[in-house]
C-alpha positions in Angstrom: 28.6 4.8 99.7 28.9 5.2 96.2 27.2 2.7 93.7 29.3 1.9 90.4 27.8 1.0 87.3 30.2 -0.7 84.9 29.6 -2.1 81.2 31.9 -5.4 81.0 33.1 -6.7 77.4 35.7 -9.0 76.6 39.1 -7.4 77.4 39.6 -9.3 80.9 39.5 -12.5 78.7 42.1 -11.4 76.3 44.3 -11.3 79.3 43.5 -14.8 80.5 44.6 -16.2 77.2 47.7 -13.9 76.6 48.3 -12.9 80.2 52.0 -11.7 79.4 51.0 -10.0 76.7 52.5 -6.7 75.8 49.3 -4.6 76.6 50.1 -5.5 80.6 53.2 -2.8 81.1 53.6 -4.2 84.3 54.7 -8.4 84.8 51.7 -9.6 87.0 51.9 -11.9 90.1 50.0 -15.5 89.6 50.2 -14.8 85.4 51.2 -18.0 84.3 48.5 -19.6 86.8 45.8 -17.5 84.7 46.9 -18.9 81.8 47.0 -22.5 82.6 43.6 -22.4 84.9 42.2 -20.4 82.0 43.3 -22.9 79.4 42.6 -25.7 82.2 39.0 -25.2 83.1 38.1 -21.9 82.1 38.8 -20.6 85.8 36.0 -22.3 87.1 33.8 -22.1 84.5 34.2 -25.0 81.7 32.5 -27.7 83.3 29.5 -29.4 82.1 26.9 -28.2 83.6 25.5 -24.3 82.2 27.1 -22.1 83.3 24.3 -19.9 84.5 23.8 -22.7 86.9 26.9 -22.6 88.4 27.3 -19.2 89.1 23.5 -19.2 90.5 24.6 -21.7 92.8 28.3 -20.1 94.0 26.3 -16.5 93.6 23.0 -16.2 93.3 20.7 -14.3 95.9 20.1 -17.4 97.6 23.5 -19.2 97.7 25.4 -19.8 101.1 28.6 -18.3 101.9 30.1 -21.4 102.5 28.8 -23.6 99.4 30.8 -25.9 97.9 31.0 -23.9 94.3 31.5 -20.8 96.1 34.6 -22.4 98.2 35.8 -23.6 94.8 35.6 -19.7 93.4 37.5 -18.6 96.1 40.4 -21.1 96.1 40.6 -20.5 92.6 40.8 -16.8 93.5 44.0 -17.2 95.8 45.8 -19.4 92.8 45.5 -16.4 90.4 46.2 -13.4 92.7 42.8 -11.7 91.3 42.6 -9.3 94.5 45.9 -7.7 92.7 44.7 -7.8 89.3 43.3 -3.9 89.4 46.7 -2.3 90.6 48.1 -3.4 87.1 47.1 -1.0 84.2 46.4 -3.2 81.1 44.7 -6.4 82.8 41.3 -4.7 81.6 39.9 -1.8 80.6 37.0 -2.1 83.3 39.5 -2.5 86.2 41.9 0.3 84.6 38.7 2.9 84.4 37.4 1.8 88.2 41.1 2.4 89.3 41.3 5.9 87.7 37.9 6.9 88.8 38.8 6.0 92.7 42.1 6.4 93.1 43.1 3.3 93.4 41.0 0.0 94.7 37.6 -0.1 95.0 36.7 1.1 98.7 34.9 -1.7 100.7 31.4 -0.1 101.2 31.2 1.1 97.9 28.6 -1.2 95.5 28.7 -2.5 92.1 26.9 -3.5 89.3 28.6 -5.0 86.3 26.8 -5.2 83.2 27.2 -8.2 81.7 26.2 -9.8 77.9 24.5 -13.5 78.0 27.5 -15.1 76.4 29.9 -17.4 78.3 32.9 -15.2 77.7 31.4 -12.5 79.0 30.0 -13.8 81.9 33.2 -15.0 82.5 34.7 -11.8 82.2 32.1 -10.3 84.5 32.3 -12.6 87.2 35.8 -12.5 87.2 35.7 -8.8 87.3 33.3 -8.9 90.2 36.1 -11.1 92.2 38.8 -8.6 91.4 36.4 -5.5 92.6 35.8 -7.2 95.6 39.6 -8.1 96.4 39.3 -11.2 95.8 36.5 -11.9 98.3 34.0 -14.4 96.8 31.5 -13.5 99.9 30.8 -10.0 98.5 30.1 -11.2 94.8 26.3 -11.3 93.8 24.8 -13.0 90.8 21.7 -11.7 89.2 20.4 -13.6 85.9 17.8 -11.1 85.5 16.5 -7.6 86.6 12.4 -8.0 86.9 9.6 -6.5 88.7 10.4 -9.5 91.2 14.0 -9.0 92.1 15.0 -8.1 95.3 18.5 -7.5 97.1 18.2 -7.4 100.5 18.3 -4.4 102.8 22.2 -3.0 101.8 24.1 -3.7 99.0 27.2 -1.7 100.4 30.2 -3.9 99.6 28.5 -6.0 97.1 29.8 -6.4 93.4 26.6 -7.7 91.4 27.1 -9.5 88.0 23.8 -8.3 86.1 23.5 -10.8 83.2 21.6 -8.5 80.1 20.7 -11.0 77.0 21.2 -8.6 73.7 23.9 -6.4 74.6 26.4 -8.4 71.8 23.7 -7.9 69.0 24.2 -6.2 65.9 20.6 -4.9 66.0 21.0 -2.0 68.1 17.1 -1.2 68.4 15.2 -4.1 68.2 17.4 -6.3 70.1 18.3 -4.0 72.4 14.9 -3.3 73.9 14.8 -6.0 76.4 18.5 -4.9 77.9 17.0 -1.4 78.0 14.0 -2.2 80.2 16.2 -4.3 82.1 18.6 -1.2 83.0 15.1 1.2 83.7 14.7 -1.8 85.8 17.6 -1.7 87.9 17.9 2.0 88.0 14.3 2.2 89.4 15.6 -1.0 91.7 18.3 0.9 93.2 16.5 4.4 93.6 12.9 3.3 94.0 11.4 7.2 93.2 8.0 7.6 95.4 6.3 8.1 91.9 7.2 4.6 90.5 5.4 1.5 90.7 8.2 0.0 93.2 7.8 3.2 95.4 6.8 0.7 98.5 10.5 -0.6 98.3 13.3 0.8 100.5 15.7 3.1 98.7 19.1 1.4 98.4 20.7 4.2 97.4 20.8 7.2 99.9 19.3 10.4 99.0 22.9 11.9 97.9 25.1 9.0 97.2 26.5 9.1 93.8 25.8 6.7 90.9 28.8 6.9 88.8 28.8 4.9 85.0 32.2 3.6 84.2 32.0 3.4 80.0 35.5 2.6 79.1 34.5 -1.1 79.1 31.9 -3.5 77.3 30.5 -3.3 73.8 30.7 0.1 72.1 27.3 -0.2 71.0 26.0 0.0 74.5 27.8 3.3 75.8 24.8 5.5 74.4 22.5 3.7 76.3 24.5 3.6 79.9 24.7 7.7 79.2 20.8 7.9 78.5 20.6 5.8 81.7 22.7 8.1 83.7 20.7 10.9 82.5 17.6 10.3 83.3 18.6 9.2 87.0 19.7 12.8 87.1 16.4 13.7 85.5 15.1 11.8 88.8 17.0 14.0 91.1 19.9 11.3 91.4 23.5 12.1 91.7 25.0 10.4 88.6 28.0 11.1 87.1 29.9 9.2 83.8 33.2 8.5 82.9 35.5 7.7 80.1 39.1 6.7 80.8 41.0 6.5 77.3 43.4 3.7 76.7 46.8 5.8 77.0 45.7 7.9 79.8 45.8 7.3 83.6 42.8 10.3 84.4 39.2 9.6 83.6 37.4 12.1 81.8 33.8 12.7 83.3 31.0 13.6 80.7 28.5 16.5 80.7 24.9 14.7 81.6 21.7 16.5 80.8 18.5 16.7 83.1 15.3 16.3 81.8 12.1 17.6 83.2 10.6 14.6 84.9 7.3 15.6 84.6 7.4 16.4 80.6 8.8 12.9 80.4 5.8 11.0 82.0 3.2 12.8 80.4 4.8 12.9 76.9 5.6 8.6 77.3 2.0 7.8 78.7 -0.8 5.8 76.6 1.9 3.8 74.8 0.8 0.0 74.8 2.4 -2.9 73.6 5.6 -0.2 72.3 3.1 1.6 70.4 0.2 4.5 70.9 -2.3 5.2 68.2 -2.2 8.8 68.1 1.5 10.5 68.3 1.6 12.8 71.6 0.6 16.1 71.4 4.2 17.4 72.3 7.4 16.4 70.8 10.5 16.6 73.3 11.1 13.0 72.8 10.3 12.5 69.3 13.4 10.6 67.8 14.9 9.3 71.1 12.1 7.5 73.0 9.8 7.4 69.7 9.4 7.5 66.4 6.2 8.9 64.4 4.8 6.1 62.2 2.7 7.5 59.0 -0.8 6.4 60.3 -0.2 8.8 62.9 0.6 6.8 65.7 4.2 6.3 67.1 6.2 3.7 68.2 8.8 3.7 71.2 12.3 3.4 70.5 14.8 0.9 72.6 15.1 4.4 74.7 11.6 4.8 75.2 11.3 0.9 76.8 14.2 1.7 79.3 12.5 5.1 79.7 9.4 4.3 81.0 10.9 1.5 83.4 12.5 3.7 85.4 9.9 6.9 85.5 7.5 4.5 86.6 4.9 5.1 83.4 1.4 2.5 83.6 1.2 0.4 80.8 -2.3 0.9 80.4 -3.0 2.7 77.2 -5.4 6.0 77.6 -8.3 7.1 75.1 -7.0 9.3 72.3 
């Protein structure tokens, strides 16, 4: 099993709005139905009830495989031919990248985590990307409105496509607004790998020791790319098999990005002692200064968004230490 982490933007929504656009070189079967269903009911997401409530009823961790809400999406998927979208270049950046990296359709036992923004269009793009990657089988789709200490995914993620909703991914303030998304990404990485040193070490690993975690970076909001690259590097630093891939819009071959490996003990030692994002006295070493934290004029230090995520993933306690 390979685990795919995919940042999702709005390119699929652009396809919904103009399914016969020139950016899709070949005609996509069911394109006319796609446009009609999007204009008529936003592909099942245009009802008066909140989108999150509908998705939880259809794809939440407690939703039944035969729930009425899930069945509605299943019928819609059949009408618009969602299982065929990945075959056609230009339908979305996310599907193009997955196809280029895996060499075709997604293997049936691979797991996917789609990183979605907290907007109606962003969630719509992610849910329908999930259905497309699941070969049109809505029983394989899961919706996670949040990732926190209590989140559980069951005994296995194999064959599942998860939509992870992250407030703040579309925000303009790339430091303050990204702090919570970075903490969430750190929790997601910890949930999958549960390193023995972390606070979640008691949980069963969902990713095998030598199974690859593959990051797809061509879709999604461009401002999120450094954060996803960072998450891939942190996982490598914890001994995971992580890789990151980019596909240029004019190419059919994906490019593998180089990733650094940090010394996990150095990270834990330098980032201990922060409480509420601050530390009264800056760390004695400065390997991560300017990256995970910034020094302040009073001699203290304040975590960056990267630092927030690193502390979550590396399992660093939040209690202050004597300084």
